[in-house]
C-alpha beads as a LAMMPS data file, in Angstrom:
LAMMPS data file: protein, C-alpha beads

191 atoms
190 bonds

1 atom types
1 bond types

-500.0 500.0 xlo xhi
-500.0 500.0 ylo yhi
-500.0 500.0 zlo zhi

Masses

1 110.0

Atoms # bond

1 1 1 360.658 -353.180 -177.982
2 1 1 363.519 -351.269 -177.563
3 1 1 364.995 -350.120 -180.817
4 1 1 368.434 -349.747 -180.897
5 1 1 369.780 -346.171 -182.650
6 1 1 372.075 -346.114 -185.240
7 1 1 374.546 -342.694 -184.810
8 1 1 374.198 -341.456 -188.817
9 1 1 377.180 -340.325 -189.565
10 1 1 378.405 -338.423 -193.148
11 1 1 378.932 -340.869 -195.599
12 1 1 382.943 -341.227 -196.335
13 1 1 384.731 -340.483 -199.500
14 1 1 384.617 -343.504 -202.013
15 1 1 388.030 -345.152 -201.629
16 1 1 389.044 -344.714 -205.111
17 1 1 389.127 -341.027 -204.028
18 1 1 392.637 -340.064 -202.746
19 1 1 392.776 -337.660 -200.117
20 1 1 394.319 -334.608 -200.850
21 1 1 397.591 -333.843 -199.613
22 1 1 398.710 -331.051 -197.721
23 1 1 401.941 -329.319 -199.003
24 1 1 404.411 -330.316 -196.409
25 1 1 403.151 -334.121 -196.278
26 1 1 403.234 -333.864 -200.011
27 1 1 407.296 -332.917 -199.969
28 1 1 407.570 -335.509 -197.045
29 1 1 405.979 -337.972 -199.214
30 1 1 408.377 -337.156 -202.486
31 1 1 411.223 -337.496 -200.110
32 1 1 410.691 -340.963 -199.668
33 1 1 410.033 -341.196 -203.464
34 1 1 406.328 -341.772 -203.181
35 1 1 405.301 -341.869 -207.036
36 1 1 401.951 -341.001 -206.195
37 1 1 402.635 -338.137 -204.259
38 1 1 404.689 -336.783 -207.438
39 1 1 402.246 -337.415 -209.657
40 1 1 399.655 -335.360 -207.615
41 1 1 402.951 -332.234 -206.608
42 1 1 403.584 -332.319 -210.905
43 1 1 399.971 -332.211 -211.523
44 1 1 399.311 -329.317 -209.337
45 1 1 402.265 -327.554 -210.547
46 1 1 402.747 -328.887 -213.879
47 1 1 400.719 -326.205 -215.865
48 1 1 402.094 -322.897 -214.488
49 1 1 405.689 -323.814 -214.826
50 1 1 405.618 -325.011 -218.647
51 1 1 403.875 -321.665 -218.361
52 1 1 407.308 -320.043 -217.088
53 1 1 409.616 -322.390 -219.872
54 1 1 407.556 -321.368 -222.363
55 1 1 407.913 -318.280 -222.014
56 1 1 411.574 -318.327 -221.230
57 1 1 412.304 -320.820 -224.584
58 1 1 409.344 -319.796 -226.422
59 1 1 409.523 -323.300 -228.496
60 1 1 406.971 -326.004 -227.523
61 1 1 409.317 -328.774 -228.087
62 1 1 412.147 -326.907 -226.258
63 1 1 409.452 -325.948 -222.895
64 1 1 407.986 -329.511 -222.739
65 1 1 411.769 -330.554 -222.514
66 1 1 412.989 -327.647 -219.802
67 1 1 409.354 -328.914 -218.055
68 1 1 410.692 -332.792 -217.740
69 1 1 414.116 -332.058 -216.318
70 1 1 413.160 -329.682 -214.419
71 1 1 410.379 -331.483 -212.622
72 1 1 413.456 -334.670 -212.898
73 1 1 415.967 -332.117 -210.682
74 1 1 413.035 -331.035 -208.477
75 1 1 412.521 -334.745 -207.311
76 1 1 415.863 -336.034 -207.015
77 1 1 416.403 -332.592 -205.308
78 1 1 413.517 -332.043 -202.790
79 1 1 415.959 -333.033 -199.898
80 1 1 417.288 -330.132 -200.212
81 1 1 414.181 -328.097 -199.757
82 1 1 413.918 -326.370 -196.422
83 1 1 410.717 -324.971 -196.310
84 1 1 411.624 -321.311 -195.874
85 1 1 408.989 -320.761 -198.934
86 1 1 406.611 -322.393 -200.269
87 1 1 407.303 -325.535 -202.591
88 1 1 406.060 -323.594 -205.684
89 1 1 408.417 -320.481 -205.376
90 1 1 411.368 -323.218 -204.808
91 1 1 410.306 -325.774 -207.167
92 1 1 409.879 -322.494 -210.080
93 1 1 413.536 -321.383 -208.631
94 1 1 414.322 -324.826 -210.037
95 1 1 412.542 -324.839 -213.601
96 1 1 413.651 -321.232 -214.741
97 1 1 416.930 -321.944 -214.150
98 1 1 416.777 -325.518 -215.808
99 1 1 414.824 -323.532 -219.107
100 1 1 417.722 -321.112 -219.122
101 1 1 420.541 -323.244 -219.035
102 1 1 418.244 -325.252 -222.025
103 1 1 417.992 -321.994 -223.644
104 1 1 421.535 -321.419 -223.868
105 1 1 422.268 -325.050 -224.902
106 1 1 419.764 -325.133 -227.553
107 1 1 420.795 -321.297 -229.423
108 1 1 417.850 -321.628 -232.126
109 1 1 418.049 -318.234 -234.456
110 1 1 414.466 -318.083 -236.418
111 1 1 414.390 -316.546 -239.540
112 1 1 411.225 -314.025 -240.166
113 1 1 409.925 -312.725 -243.442
114 1 1 411.188 -309.177 -243.927
115 1 1 407.730 -308.061 -244.174
116 1 1 406.704 -309.652 -241.405
117 1 1 406.759 -305.882 -239.656
118 1 1 404.518 -304.992 -242.090
119 1 1 401.707 -307.503 -241.988
120 1 1 398.398 -305.909 -241.134
121 1 1 396.367 -307.004 -237.562
122 1 1 393.207 -306.965 -237.142
123 1 1 391.974 -305.427 -234.068
124 1 1 388.992 -307.499 -233.723
125 1 1 389.492 -309.797 -231.136
126 1 1 391.805 -309.096 -227.694
127 1 1 393.592 -312.698 -228.163
128 1 1 394.780 -311.739 -231.254
129 1 1 396.424 -308.445 -229.810
130 1 1 398.065 -311.397 -226.816
131 1 1 399.259 -313.583 -229.700
132 1 1 400.788 -310.075 -231.649
133 1 1 402.507 -309.500 -228.245
134 1 1 403.841 -312.857 -227.712
135 1 1 405.329 -313.093 -231.045
136 1 1 406.584 -309.785 -230.498
137 1 1 408.455 -311.121 -227.419
138 1 1 409.479 -314.144 -229.165
139 1 1 411.267 -312.210 -231.593
140 1 1 413.014 -310.622 -228.459
141 1 1 416.948 -311.961 -228.926
142 1 1 417.563 -315.275 -226.141
143 1 1 418.801 -312.555 -223.294
144 1 1 416.750 -309.801 -223.582
145 1 1 413.700 -311.920 -223.863
146 1 1 414.881 -313.949 -220.722
147 1 1 415.161 -310.989 -218.861
148 1 1 411.735 -309.276 -220.106
149 1 1 409.793 -312.381 -218.994
150 1 1 411.363 -312.905 -215.728
151 1 1 410.858 -309.384 -214.734
152 1 1 407.707 -307.897 -216.678
153 1 1 405.825 -311.433 -216.605
154 1 1 406.933 -313.904 -213.848
155 1 1 407.693 -310.652 -211.275
156 1 1 411.257 -311.061 -210.230
157 1 1 413.246 -308.556 -209.295
158 1 1 416.673 -307.277 -211.251
159 1 1 418.397 -308.600 -207.878
160 1 1 416.890 -312.384 -209.041
161 1 1 417.515 -312.079 -212.177
162 1 1 420.732 -311.216 -211.773
163 1 1 421.071 -314.362 -209.666
164 1 1 419.083 -316.670 -211.817
165 1 1 421.525 -315.487 -215.287
166 1 1 424.876 -315.060 -213.824
167 1 1 425.340 -311.326 -214.925
168 1 1 425.091 -308.238 -213.086
169 1 1 422.131 -306.086 -212.116
170 1 1 423.319 -303.702 -214.382
171 1 1 423.224 -305.853 -216.863
172 1 1 419.570 -306.890 -216.144
173 1 1 418.452 -303.660 -216.110
174 1 1 420.221 -302.450 -219.462
175 1 1 418.595 -305.592 -221.113
176 1 1 415.438 -305.086 -219.864
177 1 1 415.491 -301.499 -220.899
178 1 1 416.601 -302.956 -224.834
179 1 1 414.403 -305.462 -224.553
180 1 1 411.362 -302.876 -224.234
181 1 1 413.014 -300.874 -226.908
182 1 1 412.965 -303.550 -229.134
183 1 1 409.763 -304.139 -228.347
184 1 1 408.152 -300.578 -228.616
185 1 1 409.830 -300.982 -232.315
186 1 1 408.286 -304.323 -233.027
187 1 1 404.730 -303.140 -231.484
188 1 1 405.037 -299.465 -233.441
189 1 1 403.723 -300.946 -237.322
190 1 1 400.587 -303.216 -234.618
191 1 1 399.605 -299.274 -233.155

Bonds

1 1 1 2
2 1 2 3
3 1 3 4
4 1 4 5
5 1 5 6
6 1 6 7
7 1 7 8
8 1 8 9
9 1 9 10
10 1 10 11
11 1 11 12
12 1 12 13
13 1 13 14
14 1 14 15
15 1 15 16
16 1 16 17
17 1 17 18
18 1 18 19
19 1 19 20
20 1 20 21
21 1 21 22
22 1 22 23
23 1 23 24
24 1 24 25
25 1 25 26
26 1 26 27
27 1 27 28
28 1 28 29
29 1 29 30
30 1 30 31
31 1 31 32
32 1 32 33
33 1 33 34
34 1 34 35
35 1 35 36
36 1 36 37
37 1 37 38
38 1 38 39
39 1 39 40
40 1 40 41
41 1 41 42
42 1 42 43
43 1 43 44
44 1 44 45
45 1 45 46
46 1 46 47
47 1 47 48
48 1 48 49
49 1 49 50
50 1 50 51
51 1 51 52
52 1 52 53
53 1 53 54
54 1 54 55
55 1 55 56
56 1 56 57
57 1 57 58
58 1 58 59
59 1 59 60
60 1 60 61
61 1 61 62
62 1 62 63
63 1 63 64
64 1 64 65
65 1 65 66
66 1 66 67
67 1 67 68
68 1 68 69
69 1 69 70
70 1 70 71
71 1 71 72
72 1 72 73
73 1 73 74
74 1 74 75
75 1 75 76
76 1 76 77
77 1 77 78
78 1 78 79
79 1 79 80
80 1 80 81
81 1 81 82
82 1 82 83
83 1 83 84
84 1 84 85
85 1 85 86
86 1 86 87
87 1 87 88
88 1 88 89
89 1 89 90
90 1 90 91
91 1 91 92
92 1 92 93
93 1 93 94
94 1 94 95
95 1 95 96
96 1 96 97
97 1 97 98
98 1 98 99
99 1 99 100
100 1 100 101
101 1 101 102
102 1 102 103
103 1 103 104
104 1 104 105
105 1 105 106
106 1 106 107
107 1 107 108
108 1 108 109
109 1 109 110
110 1 110 111
111 1 111 112
112 1 112 113
113 1 113 114
114 1 114 115
115 1 115 116
116 1 116 117
117 1 117 118
118 1 118 119
119 1 119 120
120 1 120 121
121 1 121 122
122 1 122 123
123 1 123 124
124 1 124 125
125 1 125 126
126 1 126 127
127 1 127 128
128 1 128 129
129 1 129 130
130 1 130 131
131 1 131 132
132 1 132 133
133 1 133 134
134 1 134 135
135 1 135 136
136 1 136 137
137 1 137 138
138 1 138 139
139 1 139 140
140 1 140 141
141 1 141 142
142 1 142 143
143 1 143 144
144 1 144 145
145 1 145 146
146 1 146 147
147 1 147 148
148 1 148 149
149 1 149 150
150 1 150 151
151 1 151 152
152 1 152 153
153 1 153 154
154 1 154 155
155 1 155 156
156 1 156 157
157 1 157 158
158 1 158 159
159 1 159 160
160 1 160 161
161 1 161 162
162 1 162 163
163 1 163 164
164 1 164 165
165 1 165 166
166 1 166 167
167 1 167 168
168 1 168 169
169 1 169 170
170 1 170 171
171 1 171 172
172 1 172 173
173 1 173 174
174 1 174 175
175 1 175 176
176 1 176 177
177 1 177 178
178 1 178 179
179 1 179 180
180 1 180 181
181 1 181 182
182 1 182 183
183 1 183 184
184 1 184 185
185 1 185 186
186 1 186 187
187 1 187 188
188 1 188 189
189 1 189 190
190 1 190 191
């Protein structure tokens, strides 16, 4: 007798596993207010965006607020995204601006003990070095810290920073110079 041969096919993904959308599909779905697409966009980019927010705000709660407000703006303004850059780059501009505005509205000065710079540092671990550097960056005045983080950490150019912060390129360069000078002063006790 003849046996019917079944053509073997690769097993398909279980129905509960969503197919990962391309960037273009994700943007289009978000434009249609698709909640799953919005969640996927958030999941893909929230960690990197939070890092940028925290580096600017230097406060966990303020950074979380900026991140949430930033994503709300992203979802409200996604129809203005023209595709001239990646969606991640476009979102980063929106979220960085939100964090900067949040910082301007929430000027909090942090008092440090007078003997802070005299504390001995333990060279035992590299993570301690990073923690000490982050503390030094967080001690910078808001303007210096914003310019320093955007240029030295996030990789922005002076013109981009000037546009974001609504300052001149000369002011951006000056604030970066003074931020580095202050950091050297903070860190001289460390080395």
